[in-house]
VOGUKE-518695 format. One record per residue (C-alpha): chain; residue number from 1; x, y, z. Coordinates in Angstrom, 3 decimals, padded with zeros to 6 digits. Each point is the difference from the previous one (the first is absolute). Layout:
BEGIN
> c; k; px; py; pz
> A; NUM; X; Y; Z $
...
***
This chain:
BEGIN
> c; k; px; py; pz
> A; 1; -000.342; 000.285; -000.142 $
> A; 2; 001.528; 003.126; -000.913 $
> A; 3; -000.490; 003.598; 001.619 $
> A; 4; -000.120; 003.143; -001.250 $
> A; 5; 000.913; 002.936; 002.433 $
> A; 6; -000.975; 003.185; -001.039 $
> A; 7; 001.415; 002.798; 001.916 $
> A; 8; -000.015; 004.008; -000.830 $
> A; 9; 002.536; 001.213; -002.317 $
> A; 10; 002.201; 002.599; 001.951 $
> A; 11; 000.373; -000.969; 004.129 $
> A; 12; 001.834; 003.122; 001.968 $
> A; 13; 001.611; -000.802; 003.575 $
> A; 14; 001.605; 001.631; 002.408 $
> A; 15; -000.355; 003.522; 001.758 $
> A; 16; -000.813; 003.025; -002.469 $
> A; 17; -001.884; -002.595; -002.599 $
> A; 18; -002.841; 002.396; 000.769 $
> A; 19; 001.152; 002.969; -001.172 $
> A; 20; 000.667; -001.113; -003.378 $
> A; 21; -003.910; -000.582; -000.368 $
> A; 22; -000.729; 002.777; -001.865 $
> A; 23; 003.124; -000.900; -002.705 $
> A; 24; -002.316; -003.465; 000.133 $
> A; 25; -003.441; 001.320; -001.191 $
> A; 26; 001.709; 002.152; -002.318 $
> A; 27; 001.792; -002.744; -001.841 $
> A; 28; -003.660; -001.702; 000.035 $
> A; 29; -001.315; 003.290; -001.363 $
> A; 30; -002.924; -000.117; 002.306 $
> A; 31; -001.386; 004.273; 001.170 $
> A; 32; -002.918; -000.345; 002.770 $
> A; 33; 001.267; -002.960; 002.555 $
> A; 34; -002.297; -001.029; 002.867 $
> A; 35; 002.162; -001.150; 002.811 $
> A; 36; -001.861; -002.430; 002.036 $
> A; 37; 001.411; -000.305; 003.334 $
> A; 38; -001.620; 000.509; 004.148 $
> A; 39; -000.614; 002.248; 002.324 $
> A; 40; 002.982; -000.009; 001.872 $
> A; 41; 002.301; -000.037; -002.630 $
> A; 42; -001.952; 004.376; -000.736 $
> A; 43; 000.376; 000.157; 003.809 $
> A; 44; 003.878; -000.629; -000.296 $
> A; 45; 000.273; 001.987; -002.820 $
> A; 46; 001.394; -002.661; -002.230 $
> A; 47; -003.094; 000.524; -002.669 $
> A; 48; 000.432; 003.127; -000.058 $
> A; 49; 003.274; 000.087; -000.836 $
> A; 50; -000.064; -002.080; -002.471 $
> A; 51; -002.985; 002.133; -001.588 $
> A; 52; 002.403; 002.952; 000.030 $
> A; 53; 002.958; -001.684; -001.592 $
> A; 54; -002.349; -001.158; -002.512 $
> A; 55; -001.028; 003.301; -000.580 $
> A; 56; 002.885; 001.508; -000.314 $
> A; 57; 000.758; -001.920; -003.061 $
> A; 58; -002.948; 000.993; -001.404 $
> A; 59; -001.687; -003.009; 000.383 $
> A; 60; -004.341; 001.058; 001.627 $
> A; 61; -000.936; -003.015; 002.280 $
> A; 62; -002.543; -000.475; 002.811 $
> A; 63; -000.126; -002.024; 003.166 $
> A; 64; -002.822; -002.634; 001.132 $
> A; 65; 001.274; -000.821; 003.845 $
> A; 66; -003.436; -001.921; 000.810 $
> A; 67; 001.609; -003.079; -000.763 $
> A; 68; -000.631; -002.540; 003.096 $
> A; 69; 001.956; -003.461; 001.658 $
> A; 70; -001.311; -002.833; -001.806 $
> A; 71; -001.425; 001.304; -003.098 $
> A; 72; -003.403; 000.021; -000.186 $
> A; 73; -002.479; 000.553; -003.222 $
> A; 74; -000.995; 002.893; 001.405 $
> A; 75; 002.741; 002.098; 000.238 $
> A; 76; 001.541; -001.163; -003.526 $
> A; 77; -003.417; 001.486; -001.476 $
> A; 78; 000.731; 003.156; 002.248 $
> A; 79; 003.320; 000.326; -001.109 $
> A; 80; -001.275; -001.113; -003.845 $
> A; 81; -002.009; 002.985; 000.292 $
> A; 82; 002.349; 001.966; 001.027 $
> A; 83; 002.532; -000.945; -003.234 $
> A; 84; -002.966; 000.143; -002.648 $
> A; 85; -001.288; 003.616; 001.611 $
> A; 86; 003.335; 001.505; -000.284 $
> A; 87; 000.495; -001.795; -003.484 $
> A; 88; 003.637; -001.539; 001.188 $
> A; 89; 001.944; -001.545; -002.819 $
> A; 90; 002.242; -002.256; 002.908 $
> A; 91; 000.289; -000.656; 003.409 $
> A; 92; 002.711; 000.363; 002.459 $
> A; 93; -000.372; -002.831; 002.724 $
> A; 94; 001.579; 001.055; 003.504 $
> A; 95; 000.264; -001.935; 003.293 $
> A; 96; -000.174; -003.136; 000.607 $
> A; 97; -001.603; -003.231; -001.230 $
> A; 98; -003.743; 001.382; 000.235 $
> A; 99; 000.443; 002.857; -002.187 $
> A; 100; 001.523; -001.610; -002.744 $
> A; 101; -002.716; -002.215; 000.524 $
> A; 102; -002.693; 002.251; 000.208 $
> A; 103; 001.892; 002.184; -002.849 $
> A; 104; 000.702; -003.453; -002.505 $
> A; 105; -003.606; -000.529; 000.131 $
> A; 106; -000.945; 003.495; -000.548 $
> A; 107; 002.220; -000.199; -003.474 $
> A; 108; -001.983; -003.066; -000.554 $
> A; 109; -003.388; 001.298; -000.612 $
> A; 110; 000.593; 003.445; -001.059 $
> A; 111; 000.930; -002.151; -002.981 $
> A; 112; -002.332; -002.724; 000.012 $
> A; 113; -003.152; 001.205; 001.883 $
> A; 114; -002.434; -002.288; 002.110 $
> A; 115; 001.102; -001.121; 003.821 $
> A; 116; 003.116; -001.566; 001.564 $
> A; 117; -001.490; -003.670; 000.247 $
> A; 118; -000.654; 000.219; -003.864 $
> A; 119; 003.777; -000.527; -000.360 $
> A; 120; 000.015; -003.061; 003.248 $
> A; 121; 002.456; -002.208; -001.475 $
> A; 122; -000.156; -002.331; -002.139 $
> A; 123; -001.850; 002.590; -001.664 $
> A; 124; 002.758; 002.606; -001.991 $
> A; 125; 000.307; 003.130; -000.857 $
> A; 126; -000.395; 000.940; -003.224 $
> A; 127; 001.350; 004.059; -000.318 $
> A; 128; 003.287; 001.171; 001.031 $
> A; 129; -000.078; 002.412; 002.951 $
> A; 130; 001.225; 003.644; 000.390 $
> A; 131; 003.727; 000.207; 000.287 $
> A; 132; 000.608; -000.364; 004.348 $
> A; 133; 003.218; 001.133; 001.148 $
> A; 134; 000.529; -001.886; 003.430 $
> A; 135; 001.570; 001.925; 002.957 $
> A; 136; -000.317; -002.950; 003.252 $
> A; 137; 000.150; 001.540; 002.925 $
> A; 138; 000.621; -003.606; 001.709 $
> A; 139; 001.867; -002.937; -000.984 $
> A; 140; -002.131; -003.719; 000.515 $
> A; 141; -002.908; -000.255; -002.638 $
> A; 142; 001.728; 000.383; -003.160 $
> A; 143; -002.978; 001.330; -000.907 $
> A; 144; 001.892; 002.348; -002.294 $
> A; 145; 001.629; -002.334; -002.129 $
> A; 146; -003.672; -002.447; -000.101 $
> A; 147; -002.064; -000.245; -003.030 $
> A; 148; -003.025; -000.860; 003.090 $
> A; 149; -001.843; 002.424; 002.104 $
> A; 150; -001.895; -001.267; 002.975 $
> A; 151; -003.457; 001.612; 000.735 $
> A; 152; -002.744; -000.224; 002.533 $
> A; 153; -003.431; -000.232; -001.467 $
> A; 154; -001.562; 002.677; 002.145 $
> A; 155; -003.923; -002.005; -001.072 $
> A; 156; 000.712; -003.954; 001.175 $
> A; 157; 003.756; 000.680; 001.938 $
***
């Protein structure tokens, strides 16, 4: 049996990698990303620091900070609404695994429509989502290099 492993095409590791976000987004040719993060990283100033870096590079962006630990379809729906209303063209995933999983689901649903449960394994995802940049602030789940996301269905738990 063979196994194929797909990971992001570029992974930057190390102190200061966050300061390369604007150059990476420019290389991806995006103009208006949505930063998906949480309230804690907003309070700590990290999300605003990233926003300023992007805006100083000429990249307008928004911030969605209503993610929750162990993401739910309800929280993802709020992020999807922010993505659509802001007319964003990409996602910057800032935070731990739950924030990254939330942004993956937002991107997948923005391109494919429907509900998260429609794409439960073994169902495929027909269309590629918008470009993503992951900036993990924790280690452990590997969400930043995974094609999968874990979302709890708010209706069925």
